[in-house]
ZAFINU-693002 format. One record per residue (C-alpha): residue number from 0; residue in three letters; x, y negated, z negated. Coordinates in steps of 0.1 Angstrom, whole numbers, m for minus. Layout:
# residues N
+-----+-----+-------+-------+-------+
:   i :  aa :  east : north :    up :
+-----+-----+-------+-------+-------+
: NUM : ALA :     X :     Y :     Z :
...
+-----+-----+-------+-------+-------+
# end
This chain:
# residues 171
+-----+-----+-------+-------+-------+
:   i :  aa :  east : north :    up :
+-----+-----+-------+-------+-------+
:   0 : MET :   215 : m1581 : m1483 :
:   1 : VAL :   225 : m1579 : m1519 :
:   2 : ILE :   194 : m1562 : m1529 :
:   3 : ILE :   199 : m1535 : m1505 :
:   4 : ILE :   232 : m1532 : m1517 :
:   5 : VAL :   219 : m1524 : m1551 :
:   6 : ILE :   190 : m1505 : m1540 :
:   7 : ILE :   214 : m1481 : m1523 :
:   8 : ILE :   236 : m1481 : m1554 :
:   9 : LEU :   207 : m1472 : m1577 :
:  10 : LEU :   194 : m1446 : m1552 :
:  11 : PHE :   229 : m1426 : m1554 :
:  12 : ASN :   235 : m1430 : m1593 :
:  13 : ASN :   199 : m1414 : m1596 :
:  14 : TYR :   211 : m1387 : m1570 :
:  15 : ILE :   245 : m1378 : m1586 :
:  16 : THR :   229 : m1377 : m1622 :
:  17 : THR :   200 : m1355 : m1612 :
:  18 : ASN :   221 : m1334 : m1591 :
:  19 : MET :   251 : m1328 : m1607 :
:  20 : LYS :   257 : m1294 : m1625 :
:  21 : LYS :   262 : m1295 : m1660 :
:  22 : PRO :   274 : m1269 : m1685 :
:  23 : GLN :   248 : m1250 : m1704 :
:  24 : THR :   250 : m1243 : m1741 :
:  25 : GLY :   245 : m1206 : m1753 :
:  26 : ILE :   257 : m1182 : m1779 :
:  27 : GLY :   272 : m1151 : m1783 :
:  28 : SER :   265 : m1130 : m1813 :
:  29 : PHE :   292 : m1104 : m1828 :
:  30 : ILE :   269 : m1077 : m1846 :
:  31 : LEU :   289 : m1054 : m1867 :
:  32 : ASN :   277 : m1022 : m1885 :
:  33 : SER :   276 : m1018 : m1920 :
:  34 : THR :   312 : m1002 : m1921 :
:  35 : GLU :   324 : m1030 : m1900 :
:  36 : ASP :   342 : m1008 : m1872 :
:  37 : LYS :   321 : m1012 : m1847 :
:  38 : ILE :   302 : m1041 : m1826 :
:  39 : LEU :   268 : m1040 : m1805 :
:  40 : ILE :   269 : m1044 : m1770 :
:  41 : SER :   248 : m1036 : m1737 :
:  42 : LYS :   253 : m1036 : m1699 :
:  43 : ARG :   240 : m1065 : m1682 :
:  44 : ILE :   218 : m1054 : m1651 :
:  45 : LYS :   223 : m1083 : m1631 :
:  46 : GLU :   265 : m1085 : m1635 :
:  47 : GLN :   267 : m1049 : m1644 :
:  48 : LYS :   292 : m1062 : m1671 :
:  49 : TYR :   291 : m1052 : m1711 :
:  50 : GLN :   277 : m1080 : m1731 :
:  51 : ILE :   271 : m1092 : m1769 :
:  52 : PRO :   235 : m1106 : m1779 :
:  53 : GLY :   231 : m1139 : m1769 :
:  54 : GLY :   216 : m1164 : m1747 :
:  55 : SER :   206 : m1201 : m1740 :
:  56 : LEU :   200 : m1225 : m1772 :
:  57 : GLU :   170 : m1246 : m1765 :
:  58 : HIS :   164 : m1283 : m1772 :
:  59 : GLY :   166 : m1296 : m1811 :
:  60 : GLU :   177 : m1255 : m1817 :
:  61 : THR :   204 : m1250 : m1841 :
:  62 : ILE :   233 : m1224 : m1832 :
:  63 : GLU :   221 : m1201 : m1862 :
:  64 : ALA :   185 : m1205 : m1852 :
:  65 : CYS :   191 : m1193 : m1816 :
:  66 : ALA :   210 : m1164 : m1826 :
:  67 : LYS :   189 : m1157 : m1846 :
:  68 : ARG :   157 : m1158 : m1821 :
:  69 : GLU :   180 : m1140 : m1794 :
:  70 : LEU :   192 : m1114 : m1815 :
:  71 : PHE :   156 : m1106 : m1824 :
:  72 : GLU :   147 : m1111 : m1787 :
:  73 : GLU :   171 : m1089 : m1771 :
:  74 : THR :   177 : m1062 : m1800 :
:  75 : ASN :   146 : m1062 : m1826 :
:  76 : ILE :   169 : m1072 : m1851 :
:  77 : LYS :   153 : m1093 : m1873 :
:  78 : ILE :   179 : m1115 : m1897 :
:  79 : GLU :   160 : m1134 : m1922 :
:  80 : ASP :   188 : m1155 : m1935 :
:  81 : THR :   204 : m1178 : m1907 :
:  82 : GLU :   233 : m1183 : m1930 :
:  83 : ARG :   245 : m1148 : m1926 :
:  84 : LEU :   251 : m1154 : m1889 :
:  85 : ARG :   282 : m1172 : m1892 :
:  86 : ILE :   294 : m1195 : m1864 :
:  87 : ILE :   330 : m1185 : m1861 :
:  88 : GLY :   340 : m1203 : m1828 :
:  89 : CYS :   334 : m1223 : m1799 :
:  90 : LYS :   348 : m1219 : m1761 :
:  91 : ASN :   342 : m1244 : m1731 :
:  92 : CYS :   339 : m1210 : m1704 :
:  93 : ILE :   345 : m1222 : m1669 :
:  94 : ASN :   348 : m1197 : m1640 :
:  95 : LEU :   341 : m1213 : m1611 :
:  96 : GLU :   344 : m1184 : m1588 :
:  97 : LEU :   312 : m1172 : m1606 :
:  98 : ASP :   298 : m1209 : m1609 :
:  99 : TYR :   300 : m1202 : m1644 :
: 100 : HIS :   304 : m1231 : m1669 :
: 101 : TRP :   286 : m1228 : m1707 :
: 102 : ILE :   296 : m1243 : m1738 :
: 103 : ASP :   292 : m1210 : m1759 :
: 104 : PHE :   296 : m1210 : m1795 :
: 105 : TYR :   303 : m1178 : m1813 :
: 106 : THR :   284 : m1161 : m1843 :
: 107 : ALA :   292 : m1129 : m1865 :
: 108 : THR :   270 : m1111 : m1890 :
: 109 : VAL :   276 : m1074 : m1908 :
: 110 : LEU :   241 : m1058 : m1906 :
: 111 : THR :   229 : m1035 : m1934 :
: 112 : GLU :   225 :  m997 : m1927 :
: 113 : ASP :   187 : m1006 : m1928 :
: 114 : GLU :   189 : m1034 : m1901 :
: 115 : GLU :   211 : m1012 : m1879 :
: 116 : LYS :   179 :  m985 : m1878 :
: 117 : THR :   159 : m1014 : m1863 :
: 118 : VAL :   180 : m1019 : m1830 :
: 119 : SER :   163 : m1013 : m1798 :
: 120 : ASN :   161 : m1028 : m1764 :
: 121 : PRO :   128 : m1049 : m1756 :
: 122 : GLU :   143 : m1068 : m1727 :
: 123 : LYS :   149 : m1037 : m1705 :
: 124 : GLU :   148 : m1054 : m1674 :
: 125 : LYS :   179 : m1076 : m1682 :
: 126 : CYS :   200 : m1050 : m1700 :
: 127 : GLU :   204 : m1013 : m1708 :
: 128 : ASP :   205 :  m998 : m1742 :
: 129 : TRP :   221 : m1014 : m1767 :
: 130 : ILE :   254 :  m990 : m1780 :
: 131 : TRP :   279 :  m992 : m1811 :
: 132 : VAL :   317 :  m993 : m1800 :
: 133 : ASP :   344 :  m993 : m1820 :
: 134 : TYR :   377 : m1017 : m1811 :
: 135 : ASN :   394 :  m993 : m1790 :
: 136 : GLU :   362 :  m987 : m1770 :
: 137 : LEU :   356 : m1022 : m1761 :
: 138 : ILE :   393 : m1023 : m1750 :
: 139 : LYS :   387 :  m998 : m1725 :
: 140 : LEU :   361 : m1016 : m1709 :
: 141 : LYS :   379 : m1049 : m1708 :
: 142 : GLU :   375 : m1052 : m1668 :
: 143 : SER :   338 : m1045 : m1673 :
: 144 : LEU :   331 : m1071 : m1701 :
: 145 : PHE :   312 : m1104 : m1694 :
: 146 : PHE :   330 : m1127 : m1683 :
: 147 : PRO :   324 : m1151 : m1716 :
: 148 : LEU :   330 : m1121 : m1741 :
: 149 : GLN :   365 : m1115 : m1726 :
: 150 : TYR :   373 : m1150 : m1727 :
: 151 : PHE :   365 : m1156 : m1759 :
: 152 : LEU :   386 : m1122 : m1771 :
: 153 : ASP :   415 : m1136 : m1756 :
: 154 : ALA :   420 : m1170 : m1765 :
: 155 : TYR :   412 : m1162 : m1806 :
: 156 : ASN :   437 : m1134 : m1798 :
: 157 : ILE :   414 : m1109 : m1812 :
: 158 : LYS :   432 : m1072 : m1819 :
: 159 : SER :   402 : m1061 : m1841 :
: 160 : PHE :   370 : m1066 : m1857 :
: 161 : LYS :   386 : m1077 : m1890 :
: 162 : ASP :   397 : m1107 : m1865 :
: 163 : ILE :   368 : m1116 : m1857 :
: 164 : LEU :   354 : m1117 : m1893 :
: 165 : SER :   383 : m1136 : m1905 :
: 166 : LEU :   376 : m1167 : m1883 :
: 167 : LYS :   361 : m1199 : m1894 :
: 168 : TYR :   349 : m1225 : m1876 :
: 169 : VAL :   347 : m1264 : m1884 :
: 170 : ASP :   325 : m1289 : m1873 :
+-----+-----+-------+-------+-------+
# end
């Protein structure tokens, strides 16, 4: 009888640990133009919401390496020096209505004029073309922003893009 109970407990624990939803880890990158007055956004096709470049952190990957990879995959922007992709924040983004639970890290960088010219949309099946918007344009889109982006802007009380650049993240 004890053996049967132990087996049931082990099976139950295995079921719980393999079937529980767990948060995912991702990054979002605030990409500012060379004059620091606009950021790069695109509308996600599936959700019909505006986003900044970003995606999922892969096993063994640093935050900065993930930001560099996602930025290139999504926008064709190649940042050689990952130190330019400065970590500025981290939020535990939960929206159970959307079945969304991610631990999101955020980076920021300012592009050179030459880097701005390389922006394209290699993943047309995932998002519309990338556009540059100033802060006022972004705020007008408030109801159309992807949940984690809106959550970040509200949580850090962002009132301008200078606020984003002034953020300091401490490990």
